[in-house]
N, C-alpha and C positions, 0 to 999 in steps of 0.2 A: 538402116545405116548404122554402122558399128562406129562407136567413138573412139577416141585415141587412147582414152583410159583403158578401154577394154582390152586394147592391143597389147597393153604392158604385161610382161611376165612377172608373176608373183616372187616377193623377196626369197632368196635363198635361205634354207634354215641356218647355215653357219653365218651368213651375214646378220641374221637376225639374233643369233646367240652372242656375236660380237658386239652387237649394239645393246643388248642387255648387260653385257658385261661392262661395257664402257660407263652405261647409266649406273650401274652399281658401284664401280670405282669413283664415278663423281659424287655420289650420294655419300659413300663412305669418307671421301675427302672432305665433304661438308661437314659430316658428323664430327670427324676429328678437328677440324678448326673450330666447331661450336665447343667442343670439350675442351679444348685448349684455352678458349676464349673464358669458359666456366672456371677452369683452373686458376686462371690468372685473376679473375674477379674474386675467387674464393681465397686465394693467396692475399690479395690486397685487403680483403675484409679482415682476415685473420691478423694482418699487421696492423690495421686500424684498431682492431679489438684490443691487441697488445698495448698499442699505444695509448689508448684511452684507460686501459688498466692501470698502466704505469703513471699516467697523469692524474688518475683518481687516487692512486695510493700516495702520490707526491703531494697532493692537496690534503689527503687526510693527515698525512704526517705533519705537513705545515700547520693545518688547524690544531692537531694535537700539541706540536711544539709550542704554538701561541697560547693554548690553555695551561700548558706547563708553565710557560714563562710568565702568565698572568698569576697563575697561582704563587710561583716563587716571588714575584714582585709584591703580591699581596701580603705573603708570609713576612718577607724581609721588612716591609713598612711596619708591620705589627712588631716585629722584634726590634726594629731600631727605636720605636716609641717606648718600649718596654726597658731597653737599654739605658735611654736617657732619663727614664723615671728611676732606676736602680742605681745607676752609675753616672750621676750629673757630669762628674770629672772625668775627662776622656783619659786621664792618665791612671784611673782606678783599674785594677785587674778583676776581670771576670771570671767567677769559679766555672768549672764545666757544669757542675749541678745547676747553676742559675741558667747557664746558657742552653741546657737540655730542657729545663722547665719553660723557659721562653720559647724556645723551637716547638715543643709539645703544644703549648697554649695556642701559639700562632696558627700552626696547622689544624688544631682542632676546631678554631674559629672558622677558619677558611673552609674546611670540610663541610660543617654545617651550612655554610652558602650553597656549597656543589650539591649536598643531599636536598635541598629545596629545589634547585634546578633540575635536579635528576626527577623529581616528583612531576615537574612540568613537562620536561623533554627527556624521557628515559634513555631514548636511542642516542640522544646528543651528549649525555653526561653520564655515561656507563661507568667510568672509571672514577670512583671516589676515594680510593685507596691511597693515602698519603704517608711518606715515610721520610725519615732523615737520618744522617749519620755524623757523628761527630769524630773528627780526625781522619786522617788517611786509613787507618787500620780498624775504625770503629765499627760496631755492630749495626746493621740497619734495624731502625725501631720503627714500627708501623704506629699510626696515631688513631684511636678510636674515640667515638664519642658515647658517653654513658647511656644517652637516651635511646640509642639504637640496639641496646642489648636487651636480650629477652631470655627468660628462664626456661621458656618452652623451646627455644630455639638455639642452634649453634651460631656462633658470630661469622660473617661473611670475611672478617679481616683476617690477614695472614696472623698466625700465632707466632710468639716470641720464639727463638731457638730454644729446644728442649721441651717444647710443649706440643701434644698432639690430641686431637678428638679420635675416639676409637669406639667400636662396638665390639662387645664381646659375645660370644654365642649363648651365655648363661646357662641354665638349667632347665629341666622339664617344668618345673614348678614356677619359675620367675620369667623365663624367656629371655630374650637378648636384651642387653642394657647399655647405654651410653655411659662413656666414661671420658675424662679427662686426665691423660698422664703428664706429669711435669717432672722434668729431670733437671736438675742443678748440677754443673759441672765444676768441681774444684781440684786442687791439689791432694793427693792420697793415692788410694788404691781401693778397688772394689766397689759394691753397690750398697748403699744404705737406704732403708725404707722408712719414711718418715711416719706412715700410717701406724696407730695403735689402737687395738691388736691389729696385727698383720694377717690379711686374709691368706690361708695356705696356697690357695690357686694362685693368688697374685703373686706371691713369693716365687712360685715355680715360674710363672711368665717372666719375671725379673731375671731369674738364673738362665733362663733359654735366651732371652734377649743379650745378657751380657757376654755369654759364652760364644754366641754367634758374633758378637762385635769383635771379640778377641781372634776367632777363628777367620773371620773376613776382614780384619783390619786394614790389610793392603789395599784392598778393593774399595772400602768404604771410606777410610778418612786418611789414605796415602801414608805420608811418612809421619804422622802424628802416632804417638804412643798409647793406645787406649788403656793399658795396663797402669799407666803413671798417672791416672786420674781417678777421683772418686766421684760416684754418682749418687746423688741424694734423690730419690724417686718417691713421688706421692701420687696415690690414686684418688680422684674425686669422682664417685658414682653419681649417675644423675636419676636412675631409675631403681627398679627393685632388685635387680641383680647388682650384688656388691661384691661378688667373689673375685673379680679380676681374672677369671680364667680364659684362656685362649687370647691374651694379649702380647704374645711374644714379639711379633713384628711390630706393632706399636710402640712398645718399649725400646726396640732396636732403633726405630725412626727417632724416638725421642733422645736416645743417647747419642746418636750420629749427629743429629741437628744441634745438640748442645755442644758436642765437641768441635764441629765445624762452624759453630756460630751461624747457622743458616736458619731462616725461618720456615715454618711449615706452611703449605698452601691454604689460602683461607677459605671456609666453607667446606672442606675436605675431612670426610670421615675414613679412617683406616681400618681393614679388618685383615686378620691373618693370624691363625693359630699356628705358631713356629715351634719346632721340636730341636733337640740338641743336635741332631744331624744335619740340620739347615734346610730341610725340607719342611712344606707345609701340610699341616694336617687337613682333612677333609672337614668342610663347614657343614654342621648338620641342618642349619635352617637358613640358607642364603636369602630366600624368599621373604622371611620374617625380619631378617636384618636390612634388607633393601626397604622394606615398608616402614620400620622404624627410622631410617635415615631420612625418608620423605617427610615422616612427622616431625623430624627435628629441623626440618628446612635446609638440609645440606644440599649443597649444588653439586658436590661430586663425591662419588663412593668409590674407594680403592679396594679391590678385590682379587684374591688370587684367580687364575684363568681357570682352574679346575672348577670353578662354581658357575661358569658360564652356562652349561646346559641345565643346571638345575633352575637357573633363573628364567628358563622359557616359561615357567608357569606364573611369573609376575604378571600382573594385570597389564594391559596395553596402557591404560591412562597413567599408571604410575612411571612408565618407561619415558614419558614425556615431562616428567617432573624433576627428573634428576640424571645426571651424567655419570654412568657406570663405566669406570675404568678398570683395566685386568693388568696385572703384572705377572711375569713368568717365574720371578724367583725372588728371594728376600732382597738381593742387591738391587734389582730391578724396581722393587717395591719401594726402598728406601728414597732412591733418588727421584721416582715419579711422586713421592709425597713432599719433597723439599723444594724450596724456591732455588732456582740457579743463581 
């Protein structure tokens, strides 16, 4: 006896292909719907991440603003007490020199508190650099504490206008050396070297820096007239190399900073042998310079970009101890060294 199922004819190949195509279209539609759902979830997560980042940044700014307000309030209270001691009569006029001394003393005392907090919670109290300005056109002055200074390391505080830390390539006998270049800007003309006797190599560095200032005056100092000022320059060597060779760019940075009354970035060492044509000479020993900068506990080393390839020989552990920044030309190097 034959069953009814046996009497049914097999499905036609065309109908079977149509059925497979329909199933594929159905599966494809489901995949498109799933992908659209995942895209919506991804977009929502991205919006949520952006919102959380903005919220975190806002909270961070509020916390930092509260800390600054607390520092300002504490300093104001200290200054208020000092004013009452020095000038009990509120009709007495307070001299700018006294006001500057009180502001420096108040911020110095507050910084000592912040430095102790930084030792306990370094991530919470990273910024301990305090400064003040007298008058609307005054120069920003950073406050340091003497006990944080070390003869074996450079200060992490921003340097006053006209002062820079620099490393010169030195000679084959001495090797690279750390120097502090200090420039005082006043009325007059030309550059005057305070050191006696004057190292011949340092005299050449000053001549190169001065001529580049005159040639690039418009780009570096705007409408100020660099030729109408006198630059008193002093070199303070800290290592065996006392020649002052290859310090053309550091001298230029110091002159521009002094003329613009802009401080130099804290913990930054500047490297750059400049020539009269405005180009940068090749540094013969960039690895040795970087190693010396690490020994001096610098946080940033500013070097010409041409030294980048030679620094591939710098040991890996030293790369984690210092931030090496590169500049493309003297103008770029000057503005990367100064605080905005």
